[in-house]
C-alpha positions in Angstrom: -56.0 125.7 -70.1 -53.4 123.0 -70.7 -53.8 119.3 -71.2 -50.8 117.1 -70.6 -49.4 115.8 -73.8 -49.8 112.2 -72.6 -53.7 112.9 -72.4 -54.1 114.9 -75.4 -56.4 114.1 -78.4 -58.9 112.2 -75.9 -61.4 115.0 -75.7 -60.4 116.2 -72.3 -59.9 119.9 -73.3 -63.3 120.0 -75.0 -64.9 118.4 -71.8 -63.1 120.9 -69.6 -64.5 124.0 -71.7 -67.9 122.5 -71.7 -67.8 122.2 -68.0 -66.9 125.8 -67.7 -69.8 126.8 -70.1 -72.2 124.7 -68.1 -71.1 126.3 -64.9 -71.4 129.7 -66.3 -75.0 128.9 -67.4 -75.9 127.7 -63.8 -74.4 130.9 -62.8 -76.7 132.7 -65.1 -73.8 134.6 -66.9 -74.5 135.7 -70.4 -71.0 134.7 -71.7 -67.8 133.1 -71.3 -64.7 135.1 -72.1 -61.1 134.0 -72.6 -57.8 135.2 -73.9 -55.6 132.9 -76.1 -53.0 132.8 -79.0 -54.6 133.7 -82.3 -52.6 131.6 -84.7 -51.9 128.5 -82.7 -54.1 125.6 -84.0 -55.0 124.3 -80.6 -55.8 127.8 -79.3 -58.1 130.2 -81.1 -59.2 127.7 -83.7 -59.9 125.2 -81.2 -62.1 127.5 -79.3 -63.7 128.7 -82.5 -64.8 125.2 -83.1 -66.6 125.4 -79.6 -68.5 128.4 -80.4 -66.2 131.2 -79.3 -65.6 134.2 -81.6 -62.8 136.7 -81.6 -64.0 140.0 -80.2 -63.2 143.1 -82.1 -61.2 145.9 -80.4 -64.4 148.0 -80.1 -66.0 145.2 -78.1 -63.4 145.0 -75.4 -64.2 146.3 -72.0 -61.3 148.1 -70.3 -60.5 145.4 -67.9 -60.0 143.1 -70.7 -57.9 145.6 -72.6 -55.8 145.9 -69.7 -55.5 142.2 -69.2 -54.2 141.8 -72.8 -51.7 144.7 -72.4 -50.3 142.9 -69.3 -50.0 139.7 -71.2 -48.2 141.5 -73.9 -45.8 143.0 -71.2 -45.0 139.6 -70.2 -43.9 138.7 -73.7 -46.9 137.0 -74.9 -47.7 138.1 -78.5 -50.6 137.5 -80.9 -53.1 137.2 -78.0 -56.9 137.7 -78.7 -60.0 137.7 -76.6 -62.5 135.4 -77.5 -66.3 135.0 -76.1 -69.0 132.5 -76.3 -72.5 134.0 -75.8 -74.7 131.7 -73.6 -78.4 131.0 -73.9 -80.4 130.8 -70.7 -80.3 127.6 -69.2 
């Protein structure tokens, strides 16, 4: 997710993430998972403030491992998978 610099610091990113979380709840999904940069302040730390946690390696399903490897192959480094568990709606 990217928010254009002209529109940053207005809560748009937070609202977009909450929109995805609410959609996932309506779909009766148990969690929302994403990949992001671990150390960039407006990436993993931002999602952490929204209730996401970094998944340990032994928690990663094969599909997510392959996705992270593909990101690495494209030159993206210091990527992590994060997940937010959802309570039933």
